[in-house]
C-alpha positions, 0 to 999 in steps of 0.5 A, a space after each residue: 456511469 460516474 467513472 472518469 475517462 482516465 479511470 475507465 482506460 486504466 481499469 480496462 488496460 490494467 485488468 486485461 494485463 492481469 493487474 489491479 488498476 491504480 485508480 478507479 477501483 471503487 467502480 469495480 468493488 463488489 462483495 467487499 462491503 463488510 471488509 470496507 466497513 471494518 476499514 472505515 471503522 479502523 480509520 476512525 480509530 486512527 483519526 482519534 490517535 489510536 493505531 491499527 495493524 491488520 493482517 489480510 490473509 487469503 489464497 492466491 487470487 482471493 483479492 488481497 492486492 485489490 483490497 489494498 488499492 480499495 483501502 488506499 482509495 478510501 483512506 485518501 478520501 478521509 485525508 490520510 497519507 498512504 503508501 502501498 508497497 510489496 515485500 520482495 526478495 530484496 526488501 524486508 522488515 529486518 536485515 543487516 545488509 540494506 534490505 530493510 532500508 530498501 523496504 523503507 525507501 520503497 514506502 517513502 517513494 510510494 507515498 500518495 495524498 489525495 492531490 498527488 495519487 500517483 506516488 512521489 508526494 514527499 516533496 509536496 508534503 514537505 513544501 506544504 509543511 514548510 509553508 505552514 511554518 513560514 506562515 506562523 513565523 511571519 505572524 509571530 515576527 510581524 513580517 509579511 508572508 512574501 517578505 519573510 521568504 527572502 534569504 535574510 530571514 533564512 536563519 529565523 525560518 530554520 530556527 522555527 523549523 527545527 523547533 517544531 520538528 523537535 516538538 513532534 519527533 522522538 528518536 532521530 528527531 534532531 537529524 530529521 530536523 536538520 535535513 528538513 532545514 537543509 531542504 528549506 535552505 535549498 528551496 529558498 536559495 534555488 539550490 536544487 542539488 541541496 534539495 535533492 540531497 535532503 530528499 535522498 537522506 529522507 528516503 534512505 538513499 545514503 549508504 555511508 555516513 561519509 557521503 552524507 557528511 560531505 553533502 549535508 554536514 550531518 553525521 547520521 543516516 537512515 539505516 536498517 536499524 532506525 528506519 522504523 523510527 523515521 516512519 514514526 517521525 513522518 507520521 507525526 509530521 503528517 498529522 501536524 500538517 492536518 492529515 489524519 494519519 499514515 496508512 502503510 500497506 505491505 503486500 506479498 508477505 509470502 516473501 518473508 515466509 520464503 526467507 531460507 535462513 531460519 534466524 533471519 526469518 525469525 528476526 523479521 517476525 520479531 520486527 513484525 511483533 515489535 510493530 504489532 505491540 507498538 500499535 496495540 500498546 499505544 506506543 505510536 499514534 495515527 499509524 495504520 499498518 496492513 500486511 497481506 499474505 497467504 494462509 501458509 504465511 500465517 499458519 504454517 508452524 515451521 515457517 509462517 507467523 505461527 512458528 513464532 509463538 508470541 505472534 501465534 498467540 496474538 493472531 490466532 482466529 477468534 474461536 467463536 468466529 466459525 464459518 458464517 460468523 465474522 469478527 472484523 475487530 480481530 487483527 486477522 481478516 481472512 478473505 474468501 474469493 468473491 462469489 459467482 453472483 458477485 462476479 456476474 455483477 462485476 462483469 456487468 459493470 466492466 461491460 459498461 465501463 468498456 463501452 464507456 471507454 471506447 464510446 461504443 455499445 457491444 451487443 452483449 446482455 445479461 444472458 450472454 454474461 450468464 452463458 460466458 460464466 456457465 461455460 468457463 466455470 464448467 471447463 476442465 480444470 476450472 474448479 482447480 485453477 480458475 481465478 476471478 482474475 482470469 475470468 475478468 481477463 478472458 471476458 475483457 479479451 473477448 470484448 476487445 476482439 468483438 469491438 475490433 471484429 464485430 462479425 465474430 460470434 461471441 459464443 465461438 470465442 467463449 468456446 475457445 477459452 482454455 483453462 490453465 494454472 496461473 498460480 506462481 510456481 514458487 508460491 509454496 516451498 516444499 516442506 523439506 526445504 533445507 534451511 541454513 
């Protein structure tokens, strides 16, 4: 096994808990070779300065969240900055009450890089970029890199920070530059409060201009209206540092579909259209947006993206891509659940990871795994409700019991499995729901 001990533990614990592990997903990736190949091709486009936006559509349990974690792993290896975030009832693309800003804050909080894969990478990125500016300034000024960090050179460094920021940013670049200068000032003078306040501003945590002016001497803040411009500024900053682009993965788009007010829902779809047009008309560069949602989110004519005609015409499936024919170049990629054969391979891999994690060898072979699958897929309710997530969880739960109770019979445990509906009850809304 090439899996690391920490990855093995996270894989087992996360899957038993019914969630996608944050790391090590490449060790349990089966049945997604074509999708990953399409992601790699898109990453190459983004590296070249293009922009990509993809909609990953699948039923509950089809593997959308898993795909996002797998894409993050691939992108990090290719030196991208990545952020995985979920839509929730409290954050969205458009609002006038702070919910769009909440989405922005979540995106920035969840930024990861290859050397900091667990989130919160913004301070690391800022300090790395500032170090680059310091190094350039030292060479231009013929001052040693150590000496130029002294407080007397602070105005010179700030001047170059602001000059460089202005060159790589557009809307809001002035304020963006001032805040980065403030962060450096706090960094060089050991003023932790100033550093924290600068980070608060960059993460969209100031809610009033008065508070920002008091803490930072700046008149503007990031809000529901300008947060997208700030994401574009960050992308340019990351690329100027040597990163290849910024991948933003937004899951659980069903929460946009479930917005009860039709006007607000359409405003969110309008914002989605703006981002889509920017990506494919070349108005931004080095950005890779991924949106994950259900078939209803995409195709429902009353509440889904198809109710917004400008999006429908852009996102309708290629009519030549009928069953068995794939077209991963189109914006919409439809995910089907992995096959039984692929699940069999996955369970074999998980058995190996489980044994590696606990440094044991449970006496279960391929015939036992086949027995487990045949039994669970033939139980009452399996055809309607059984998801790969539950198959995996039941299998790992059985391994866990056998590890601690070696005298218990494997087939007895398999026989005790009961199938239940694990789908979220509010995943779909009734067609006659009242709208405001």
